[in-house]
C-alpha positions as CSV (number, residue, x, y, z in Angstrom):
1,M,-44.2,-1.6,-27.9
2,A,-41.8,-4.2,-27.5
3,E,-40.0,-3.2,-30.4
4,Q,-39.9,0.4,-29.4
5,T,-38.5,-1.1,-26.0
6,H,-35.8,-3.2,-27.9
7,R,-34.7,-0.1,-29.9
8,I,-34.0,1.9,-26.9
9,F,-32.2,-0.5,-24.8
10,E,-29.9,-0.9,-28.0
11,D,-29.3,2.8,-28.4
12,L,-28.6,3.0,-24.5
13,V,-26.2,0.3,-24.7
14,A,-24.4,1.7,-27.6
15,E,-24.0,5.2,-26.0
16,G,-23.0,3.8,-22.9
17,T,-20.2,1.6,-24.8
18,G,-19.0,4.1,-26.7
19,V,-17.8,6.9,-23.9
20,P,-14.2,6.9,-23.1
21,T,-13.1,5.6,-19.9
22,E,-9.7,7.0,-19.2
23,G,-9.1,9.1,-16.5
24,W,-11.4,9.4,-13.1
25,D,-13.7,12.5,-14.7
26,F,-17.4,11.1,-13.9
27,S,-19.1,14.4,-15.3
28,W,-20.5,12.4,-18.2
29,F,-22.7,10.4,-15.7
30,E,-24.4,13.8,-15.1
31,G,-28.1,13.5,-15.3
32,R,-27.9,9.7,-15.7
33,A,-26.5,8.6,-12.2
34,T,-25.8,10.3,-8.8
35,E,-23.9,9.1,-6.2
36,A,-23.7,10.8,-2.5
37,R,-20.4,12.3,-1.6
38,P,-18.5,11.6,1.8
39,S,-19.3,14.3,4.1
40,W,-15.2,14.9,4.8
41,G,-14.8,16.1,1.0
42,Y,-11.5,14.3,0.5
43,A,-10.2,16.3,-2.4
44,R,-10.3,19.6,-0.4
45,A,-9.2,18.2,2.5
46,A,-6.3,16.9,0.5
47,G,-5.6,20.3,-0.6
48,G,-5.2,21.4,2.8
49,R,-2.5,18.6,3.3
50,L,-0.7,19.7,0.4
51,A,-0.3,23.4,1.4
52,R,1.5,22.1,4.8
53,A,4.0,19.8,2.8
54,T,7.1,19.6,1.4
55,A,7.3,16.6,-0.8
56,A,4.0,15.0,-1.6
57,L,3.5,11.8,-3.7
58,D,-0.1,10.9,-5.2
59,I,-0.8,7.2,-5.5
60,Q,-2.5,5.5,-8.5
61,T,-3.7,8.9,-9.9
62,G,-6.0,7.7,-12.5
63,G,-6.1,10.8,-15.0
64,G,-4.9,13.1,-12.3
65,E,-8.0,14.8,-12.0
66,V,-8.2,14.7,-8.2
67,L,-4.7,15.4,-7.5
68,G,-5.2,18.6,-9.9
69,F,-8.5,19.8,-7.9
70,A,-6.4,19.3,-4.7
71,L,-3.7,21.5,-5.8
72,G,-5.8,24.2,-6.8
73,A,-7.3,24.2,-3.4
74,A,-3.7,24.3,-2.0
75,A,-2.7,27.2,-4.0
76,P,-0.6,29.4,-4.0
77,D,1.3,27.0,-1.2
78,R,2.6,23.7,-2.5
79,P,5.1,21.1,-2.0
80,R,8.4,21.6,-3.6
81,L,8.5,18.0,-4.7
82,L,5.4,16.7,-6.5
83,A,5.1,13.3,-7.8
84,A,2.5,10.6,-9.0
85,T,2.3,7.1,-9.9
86,E,-0.4,5.3,-12.6
87,G,-0.2,2.0,-13.6
88,W,-2.9,2.3,-16.8
89,P,-1.1,3.6,-19.8
90,P,-4.1,5.6,-21.2
91,N,-4.3,7.4,-17.9
92,V,-0.6,7.8,-17.8
93,G,-0.7,10.0,-20.6
94,K,-3.7,11.6,-19.3
95,A,-2.3,12.3,-16.1
96,S,0.8,13.6,-17.5
97,A,-1.0,16.0,-19.9
98,L,-3.1,17.4,-16.7
99,L,-0.4,17.7,-13.8
100,S,2.9,18.6,-15.7
101,E,2.2,22.3,-15.8
102,R,1.5,22.3,-12.2
103,G,5.3,20.9,-11.7
104,V,4.1,17.2,-10.8
105,V,6.2,14.5,-12.0
106,V,3.9,11.2,-13.3
107,V,5.6,7.8,-13.2
108,A,4.3,4.6,-14.8
109,S,4.1,2.3,-12.2
110,P,2.1,-0.7,-12.1
111,E,-0.3,-0.8,-9.0
112,D,1.4,-4.3,-7.5
113,A,4.9,-2.8,-7.9
114,P,7.3,-1.5,-5.3
115,L,6.8,2.3,-5.3
116,P,9.8,3.8,-7.7
117,F,11.1,6.0,-5.2
118,A,13.9,6.2,-2.3
119,D,13.5,5.3,1.4
120,E,12.1,8.5,3.4
121,T,11.3,10.8,0.3
122,F,8.0,12.1,1.2
123,D,6.1,13.7,4.2
124,L,2.8,13.0,2.6
125,V,1.6,10.3,0.4
126,L,-2.1,10.7,-0.9
127,S,-4.1,8.3,-2.9
128,R,-7.9,8.3,-3.6
129,H,-9.4,4.8,-4.4
130,P,-6.4,2.8,-4.9
131,V,-6.8,-0.7,-5.7
132,R,-5.1,-1.9,-3.0
133,A,-2.8,0.1,-0.5
134,H,0.4,-1.5,-0.2
135,W,1.2,-0.7,3.1
136,S,4.8,-1.7,3.5
137,E,6.0,0.6,0.5
138,I,4.0,3.5,1.6
139,A,5.8,3.1,5.3
140,R,9.0,2.8,3.6
141,V,8.6,6.3,1.3
142,L,7.2,8.2,4.2
143,R,9.7,10.5,6.1
144,P,9.5,9.7,10.2
145,G,6.5,11.8,11.0
146,G,4.9,12.0,7.8
147,S,1.2,11.2,6.9
148,Y,-0.6,8.8,4.4
149,F,-3.9,10.4,3.8
150,A,-6.2,8.7,1.5
151,Q,-10.0,7.5,0.4
152,H,-10.3,3.8,0.2
153,V,-13.1,1.9,-1.5
154,G,-14.8,0.1,1.5
155,P,-16.4,-3.4,1.5
156,A,-19.3,-4.7,-0.8
157,S,-19.4,-1.3,-2.3
158,V,-22.2,-1.1,-4.7
159,F,-22.6,-4.6,-4.7
160,E,-26.4,-4.5,-5.2
161,L,-25.3,-4.2,-9.0
162,V,-22.3,-6.4,-8.6
163,E,-24.8,-9.0,-7.3
164,F,-27.6,-8.3,-10.0
165,F,-24.9,-9.4,-12.6
166,L,-22.9,-12.1,-10.6
167,G,-25.4,-13.3,-8.0
168,P,-24.8,-13.6,-4.5
169,Q,-21.2,-13.2,-3.3
170,P,-19.5,-15.0,-0.3
171,E,-18.7,-13.3,2.9
172,A,-14.7,-13.5,2.2
173,V,-15.5,-11.3,-1.4
174,R,-18.2,-8.8,0.4
175,G,-15.6,-8.4,3.3
176,V,-12.4,-7.4,0.9
177,R,-11.7,-3.9,1.8
178,H,-13.1,-3.6,5.3
179,P,-11.5,-0.8,7.0
180,A,-11.0,-2.9,10.1
181,R,-8.7,-4.9,8.2
182,E,-6.8,-2.3,6.5
183,R,-6.2,-0.8,9.6
184,A,-4.3,-3.9,10.7
185,G,-2.4,-3.7,7.4
186,A,-1.1,-0.1,8.1
187,E,-0.6,-0.9,11.7
188,A,1.5,-4.3,10.9
189,A,3.6,-1.8,8.5
190,G,4.6,0.5,11.5
191,L,2.2,3.2,10.9
192,E,-0.1,4.7,13.4
193,I,-3.6,5.3,13.0
194,V,-4.6,8.8,13.5
195,G,-8.2,8.9,12.2
196,L,-10.0,6.4,10.3
197,R,-14.1,7.2,9.3
198,A,-16.5,5.0,7.3
199,E,-19.7,6.2,5.4
200,R,-22.2,4.2,3.3
201,L,-23.6,6.4,0.3
202,R,-26.9,6.4,-1.6
203,M,-26.3,6.0,-5.8
204,E,-28.6,5.8,-8.2
205,F,-28.8,4.7,-12.2
206,Y,-30.9,6.2,-14.3
207,D,-30.7,4.2,-17.3
208,I,-28.8,1.4,-18.7
209,A,-26.4,3.7,-20.6
210,A,-25.1,4.7,-17.3
211,V,-24.8,0.9,-16.0
212,V,-22.8,-0.2,-19.2
213,H,-20.5,2.8,-18.8
214,F,-20.0,2.5,-15.0
215,L,-19.3,-1.3,-15.5
216,R,-16.5,-0.3,-18.2
217,K,-15.1,2.0,-16.3
218,V,-14.8,0.4,-12.6
219,V,-13.5,-2.5,-14.1
220,W,-13.2,-4.4,-10.9
221,M,-16.7,-4.5,-10.0
222,V,-17.7,-7.4,-13.0
223,P,-14.5,-8.3,-13.9
224,G,-14.0,-8.8,-17.3
225,F,-17.5,-7.1,-18.0
226,K,-18.8,-7.2,-21.8
227,V,-22.3,-6.3,-23.0
228,E,-22.6,-9.3,-24.9
229,E,-21.8,-11.8,-22.0
230,Y,-24.0,-10.0,-19.9
231,E,-26.9,-9.2,-22.1
232,P,-29.4,-11.2,-20.5
233,Q,-28.8,-9.0,-17.2
234,L,-28.6,-6.0,-19.0
235,R,-32.1,-6.7,-20.6
236,A,-33.6,-7.4,-17.5
237,L,-32.1,-4.5,-15.4
238,H,-33.3,-1.8,-18.7
239,R,-36.9,-3.2,-18.0
240,R,-36.9,-3.0,-14.2
241,I,-35.5,0.8,-14.6
242,E,-38.3,1.6,-17.1
243,V,-41.0,0.1,-14.8
244,E,-39.5,0.8,-11.1
245,G,-37.3,3.8,-11.6
246,P,-34.0,4.6,-10.6
247,F,-31.9,1.2,-9.7
248,V,-30.5,1.9,-6.1
249,A,-26.9,1.0,-4.9
250,H,-24.8,1.9,-2.0
251,S,-21.1,2.8,-2.3
252,T,-18.8,2.3,0.6
253,R,-15.9,4.8,1.7
254,H,-13.5,5.2,4.4
255,L,-11.2,8.1,5.1
256,F,-7.5,6.9,6.3
257,D,-5.3,9.3,8.1
258,A,-2.1,7.5,9.6
259,R,1.2,8.8,10.3
260,K,4.5,7.2,10.2
261,P,6.2,7.5,14.1
262,E,9.2,9.9,14.5
263,R,12.5,8.1,15.3
264,R,13.4,7.8,18.5
265,P,16.2,9.5,19.8
């Protein structure tokens, strides 16, 4: 029995390791992991914003999947000017292939670099799960009266899984991405917060392949994750899932709706 469990573990780890990680398509997880979605339906709501915009920018677009869906939801209306940024080279190519036929210019731009656009170019800036919101740059490229509409990852997201591998994390780490802190950053850059909603959402991992692929794809969860380095924890988690069933964690998300004030006469 122990030999069979070892074989199954090795096979599952190999499967999770072999799946490509480019883009933000999570369809591979179907039947292997689940995550409840926020009630606000970000991609469809972003489509409504795109339908009313004249010039829009999507920051850190990944493989362009979310922007592509939002543009489909906006159709037949769409901004005259559409641009997206992405910092990871494999995703730049993936996003360009997906979005170019929709009239989107995809610009390779590191996550920490200034946005490569002139002041007051866009009346709508979007982002889904940015690594970090560069509030001063967002405010700079927005036109007066323009909006920033984005779904951010919240504090201590999926930390049940993070702490299984890394151990208990200090409050300074757990509190990173707290919506109150991000709100303060947005307001310091001169933006007005029109709406800010937060939700905590249940996740379940049904096998160790899903855990391995998730940690390879969402690289900031366990920085530098390598199967060889974390094999003891992976084996322990594999045994736990076999005995107790799915590993349960919780993601946190918040929805930002911010606005750049109109100029005073």
